C-alpha positions as CSV (number, residue, x, y, z in Angstrom):
1,M,-38.1,-0.4,27.3
2,N,-36.1,2.4,28.5
3,L,-32.9,0.5,27.7
4,A,-34.0,-0.1,24.1
5,M,-34.6,3.6,23.7
6,R,-31.1,4.4,24.9
7,R,-29.5,1.9,22.6
8,R,-31.3,3.5,19.6
9,K,-30.0,6.9,20.6
10,T,-26.5,5.8,21.0
11,L,-26.3,4.0,17.6
12,R,-24.9,6.4,15.0
13,A,-25.5,6.3,11.3
14,G,-22.2,6.3,9.4
15,M,-19.0,4.4,9.4
16,S,-17.6,2.4,12.3
17,G,-13.9,2.6,13.1
18,R,-13.2,-0.7,11.6
19,Q,-14.9,0.2,8.3
20,L,-12.9,3.4,8.2
21,L,-9.6,1.5,8.7
22,V,-10.5,-0.9,6.0
23,A,-11.4,1.9,3.6
24,Q,-8.1,3.7,4.4
25,A,-6.1,0.4,3.9
26,A,-7.8,-0.1,0.6
27,L,-7.0,3.4,-0.5
28,V,-3.3,3.1,0.6
29,G,-3.0,-0.3,-1.1
30,G,-4.5,1.2,-4.3
31,V,-2.0,4.1,-4.3
32,I,0.9,1.8,-3.7
33,T,-0.2,-0.6,-6.4
34,A,-0.6,2.3,-8.9
35,L,2.9,3.6,-8.0
36,F,4.4,0.2,-8.5
37,V,2.8,-0.4,-11.8
38,K,3.9,3.1,-13.0
39,E,7.5,2.6,-11.9
40,F,7.8,-1.1,-12.9
41,P,9.4,-0.5,-16.4
42,G,12.1,1.7,-14.8
43,I,12.8,-0.9,-12.1
44,V,13.2,-3.6,-14.8
45,R,15.5,-1.4,-16.8
46,E,17.7,-0.7,-13.7
47,L,17.9,-4.4,-12.9
48,R,19.0,-5.2,-16.4
49,I,21.7,-2.5,-16.3
50,Y,22.8,-3.9,-12.9
51,R,23.1,-7.4,-14.2
52,M,25.0,-6.3,-17.4
53,T,27.6,-4.5,-15.2
54,G,28.2,-7.7,-13.2
55,G,26.0,-7.2,-10.1
56,L,27.7,-8.0,-6.8
57,R,30.6,-9.7,-8.5
58,A,31.9,-6.5,-10.1
59,H,33.7,-5.0,-7.1
60,R,37.1,-5.3,-8.7
61,R,36.0,-3.8,-12.0
62,Y,34.0,-0.9,-10.7
63,P,35.4,0.4,-7.4
């Protein structure tokens, strides 16, 4: 009975370390996704310009 009482005292209410890591990973993933969605039109525009100028094959035209 004494062991059961000790266990109850050592258990803490709140988040475990694993739950905290999962919550932090979800938060970071959400921020990265939001940033990617916000910047996606600019990335597409830059890729189109890069392709119009010749891409990797344009070394002799644009030194």
